[in-house]
C-alpha positions as CSV (number, residue, x, y, z in Angstrom):
1,M,114.5,122.4,92.9
2,P,112.6,120.7,95.7
3,R,114.3,117.9,97.5
4,H,112.5,114.5,97.4
5,Q,112.0,113.1,100.8
6,S,112.9,109.4,101.1
7,K,110.2,107.0,102.1
8,I,110.1,105.8,105.7
9,P,111.0,102.0,105.8
10,I,108.4,100.1,107.9
11,V,108.5,96.4,108.6
12,V,105.4,94.5,109.8
13,I,106.1,91.3,111.8
14,G,103.5,88.6,112.5
15,G,101.2,86.1,111.0
16,G,99.3,86.4,107.7
17,N,96.0,87.9,109.0
18,G,97.3,90.4,111.5
19,S,100.0,91.5,109.1
20,A,97.5,91.9,106.3
21,I,95.4,94.2,108.4
22,I,98.3,96.5,109.0
23,I,99.6,96.3,105.5
24,N,96.2,97.1,104.1
25,A,96.1,100.3,106.1
26,L,99.7,101.4,105.5
27,K,99.5,100.9,101.7
28,H,97.1,103.9,101.4
29,H,100.2,106.0,102.4
30,R,102.6,104.2,100.1
31,D,103.9,107.5,98.8
32,R,105.4,108.0,102.3
33,F,106.2,104.5,103.4
34,E,108.4,101.7,102.1
35,I,106.5,98.7,103.4
36,S,107.9,95.2,104.1
37,A,106.5,92.3,106.0
38,V,108.2,89.4,107.9
39,V,105.8,86.5,108.3
40,S,105.7,83.4,110.3
41,V,106.0,80.1,108.4
42,S,105.2,77.5,111.1
43,D,101.5,76.9,110.2
44,S,100.5,73.2,110.4
45,G,96.7,73.3,109.9
46,G,94.2,73.5,107.0
47,S,95.3,73.7,103.4
48,S,98.8,75.0,104.3
49,G,99.3,72.1,106.8
50,R,98.2,69.5,104.2
51,L,100.5,70.9,101.5
52,R,103.4,71.1,104.0
53,K,102.9,67.5,105.1
54,E,102.3,66.0,101.6
55,L,104.8,68.0,99.5
56,G,107.4,69.1,102.0
57,V,106.9,72.8,101.3
58,L,106.8,75.8,103.5
59,P,103.2,76.6,104.5
60,P,101.9,79.2,102.0
61,G,98.7,80.6,103.6
62,D,100.2,83.4,105.8
63,I,102.6,84.5,103.2
64,L,99.7,84.6,100.7
65,R,97.5,86.9,102.7
66,A,100.4,89.4,103.3
67,I,101.2,89.5,99.6
68,L,97.5,90.1,98.7
69,A,97.4,93.0,101.2
70,M,100.4,94.5,99.4
71,S,98.5,94.8,96.2
72,P,97.1,98.3,95.2
73,Y,93.9,96.4,94.3
74,E,91.1,95.9,96.8
75,Y,92.3,93.4,99.4
76,H,88.9,92.0,100.3
77,V,88.3,91.1,96.6
78,L,91.7,89.5,96.1
79,K,91.3,87.6,99.4
80,Q,88.0,86.2,98.3
81,I,89.4,85.0,95.0
82,F,92.8,83.7,96.0
83,Y,92.2,82.7,99.7
84,R,88.6,82.3,100.8
85,N,87.2,80.4,97.8
86,R,88.1,76.8,98.5
87,F,87.7,74.0,96.0
88,A,85.0,71.4,96.5
89,N,84.1,68.1,94.7
90,V,87.4,68.1,92.8
91,G,89.1,65.2,94.5
92,K,92.4,65.9,96.2
93,L,92.1,69.6,95.5
94,D,89.2,69.9,97.9
95,G,89.9,72.4,100.6
96,H,92.7,74.2,98.8
97,N,92.7,77.6,97.2
98,V,94.2,79.2,94.1
99,G,96.8,81.3,96.0
100,N,98.3,78.4,98.0
101,L,98.5,76.2,95.0
102,F,100.1,78.9,92.9
103,L,102.9,79.4,95.5
104,V,103.5,75.7,95.9
105,L,103.5,75.0,92.1
106,A,105.8,78.0,91.5
107,E,108.2,76.8,94.3
108,K,108.2,73.2,92.9
109,Y,108.6,74.3,89.3
110,G,111.3,76.8,89.9
111,N,112.9,75.1,92.9
112,D,113.1,78.5,94.6
113,Y,110.7,79.5,97.4
114,Y,111.7,83.1,97.4
115,A,111.2,83.4,93.6
116,S,107.7,82.0,94.0
117,V,106.9,84.7,96.5
118,R,108.3,87.4,94.2
119,A,106.3,86.0,91.3
120,L,103.0,86.3,93.1
121,E,104.0,89.8,94.2
122,Q,104.5,90.7,90.6
123,A,101.2,89.1,89.6
124,V,99.2,91.4,92.0
125,N,101.5,94.5,91.5
126,A,102.5,94.4,95.1
127,I,103.8,97.8,96.4
128,G,106.2,96.1,98.9
129,H,107.9,92.9,99.7
130,V,107.0,89.9,102.0
131,F,109.7,87.8,103.6
132,P,109.3,84.5,105.4
133,S,110.8,84.6,108.9
134,T,112.9,81.5,108.0
135,L,113.3,79.2,105.0
136,E,113.7,76.2,107.3
137,K,110.8,73.9,108.0
138,T,110.1,74.3,111.7
139,N,107.3,73.5,114.2
140,L,106.1,75.8,116.9
141,V,106.2,74.1,120.4
142,V,104.9,75.4,123.7
143,E,105.2,74.3,127.3
144,L,102.1,74.5,129.4
145,S,101.7,75.4,133.0
146,N,101.7,71.7,134.0
147,G,105.0,71.0,132.1
148,S,103.4,69.2,129.2
149,L,104.4,70.1,125.6
150,V,102.2,70.8,122.6
151,K,103.8,70.7,119.2
152,G,102.3,72.2,116.0
153,E,100.7,75.5,115.4
154,A,97.3,74.1,114.6
155,D,97.1,72.3,118.0
156,I,98.2,75.4,119.8
157,D,95.9,77.8,118.0
158,R,92.9,75.5,118.5
159,P,93.7,73.5,121.7
160,T,92.0,70.3,122.7
161,Y,93.7,70.2,126.1
162,D,92.3,71.7,129.3
163,R,92.0,75.5,128.8
164,A,92.9,76.1,132.4
165,L,96.5,75.2,131.4
166,R,98.4,78.4,130.3
167,I,101.2,78.6,127.8
168,Q,104.5,79.3,129.7
169,K,107.0,79.6,126.8
170,A,107.4,78.9,123.1
171,W,110.2,77.8,120.7
172,L,110.8,76.3,117.3
173,E,111.9,72.8,116.5
174,P,114.2,72.8,114.8
175,A,115.2,76.3,115.8
176,G,115.6,77.6,112.2
177,K,117.8,80.5,111.1
178,A,116.2,83.9,110.3
179,Y,116.0,84.5,106.6
180,D,118.6,87.0,105.4
181,G,116.1,89.1,103.6
182,A,113.9,89.4,106.6
183,R,116.8,90.2,108.9
184,K,118.2,92.9,106.6
185,A,114.7,94.5,106.2
186,I,114.4,94.7,110.0
187,E,117.9,96.2,110.5
188,K,117.2,99.1,108.0
189,A,113.7,99.8,109.3
190,A,112.7,103.1,110.9
191,V,109.6,101.6,112.3
192,I,108.9,97.9,113.3
193,I,105.2,97.0,113.9
194,L,104.4,93.8,115.8
195,S,101.0,93.0,114.3
196,P,97.7,92.0,115.9
197,G,96.7,88.4,116.0
198,S,97.3,85.3,118.2
199,L,100.3,86.1,120.4
200,Y,102.2,82.9,120.1
201,T,101.1,81.4,116.7
202,S,101.3,84.7,114.9
203,V,103.7,87.1,116.4
204,V,106.1,85.2,118.7
205,S,106.5,82.4,116.1
206,A,107.8,85.0,113.6
207,L,110.3,86.3,116.3
208,L,111.7,82.9,117.2
209,P,114.1,82.0,114.3
210,I,117.8,82.4,115.2
211,G,119.1,85.9,114.5
212,M,115.7,87.6,114.6
213,R,116.1,88.8,118.2
214,E,119.5,90.2,117.4
215,A,118.4,91.9,114.2
216,I,115.7,93.8,116.1
217,E,118.2,94.7,118.8
218,R,120.6,96.1,116.2
219,S,117.8,98.1,114.5
220,N,117.4,101.8,115.4
221,A,113.7,101.5,114.5
222,K,110.8,102.5,116.8
223,L,109.2,99.3,118.0
224,L,105.4,99.4,118.0
225,Y,103.0,96.7,119.2
226,L,99.4,96.8,117.9
227,P,97.6,94.0,119.8
228,G,94.1,94.7,118.4
229,S,90.9,95.1,120.3
230,A,90.0,91.5,121.2
231,Y,91.4,88.0,121.5
232,E,89.8,84.7,120.6
233,L,88.1,82.8,123.4
234,A,88.6,79.5,121.5
235,G,92.2,80.3,120.6
236,E,95.5,80.0,122.5
237,T,95.5,79.6,126.2
238,G,97.8,82.6,126.7
239,P,97.3,86.1,128.1
240,E,93.8,87.5,128.6
241,K,94.7,91.1,129.6
242,L,96.6,93.7,127.5
243,S,99.3,94.1,130.2
244,E,99.9,90.3,130.0
245,F,100.2,90.4,126.3
246,V,102.8,93.1,126.4
247,H,104.7,91.4,129.3
248,E,104.8,88.0,127.5
249,L,105.8,89.5,124.1
250,Q,108.6,91.5,125.8
251,R,110.2,88.2,126.8
252,Y,111.0,87.4,123.2
253,L,112.6,90.8,122.5
254,A,116.0,92.1,123.4
255,R,114.8,95.7,123.7
256,H,111.8,97.4,125.1
257,I,108.6,98.1,123.1
258,D,108.4,101.8,122.5
259,L,104.7,102.2,122.0
260,V,101.6,100.0,122.4
261,I,98.5,100.9,120.4
262,P,95.7,98.9,121.8
263,Y,93.0,99.2,119.0
264,V,93.2,98.1,115.4
265,D,90.1,98.2,113.1
266,T,89.7,94.6,111.9
267,L,86.8,95.3,109.6
268,N,88.7,94.1,106.6
269,A,90.4,91.1,108.2
């Protein structure tokens, strides 16, 4: 009888949009890959930021997009329904979306954040699992080249300060402990993909919880970085060259990146 080959465990690390791009590509090969995602939860802007501030929940938006990308159904359709369509003229619900409110309601009703994530995965028949990088409520903080500090992902991602000031380093306040499920997925992975997206607010923020660095170091996985083909001119005041992106990212890792793939098709972002 033929032997059944085990699926290759792959973990995608980053923010919601970049991770979703990679997951959406990988899921077409789900017969070969066991796909997981570890997603940053330090968002402080938009609907996620409002829900976080008003209800004391973890920001749902990045987790939401990664879950939708895990569905065997068309990602762009699910994203339109659950994420892009924002409520209007309905009072306090204005600006929110179905997906964010589902995750928040499920968390509040069941008193279990992880269960709310699993419930949405079941609702969309997800082919893999999404893990928050930490379950602790943290804020991303960066130090600029003049020594000043900027706190909060929204203000880092869309800076109002002088764009000549470059980000020097980043950390979380409070530090936050890496979620056990995320750490275990990383340690068993054969391939770890650092996804495209904003360097600090998407990728580095997912790497910063305590224990994440060590989990990647212990893993025998090949470590890949997919930086994408462009960066936002209105975004972070970080690197502007691919070599700088790689150099900066390497500072937050305890081992060398094995391969850099500089182009990712963002058509379905």
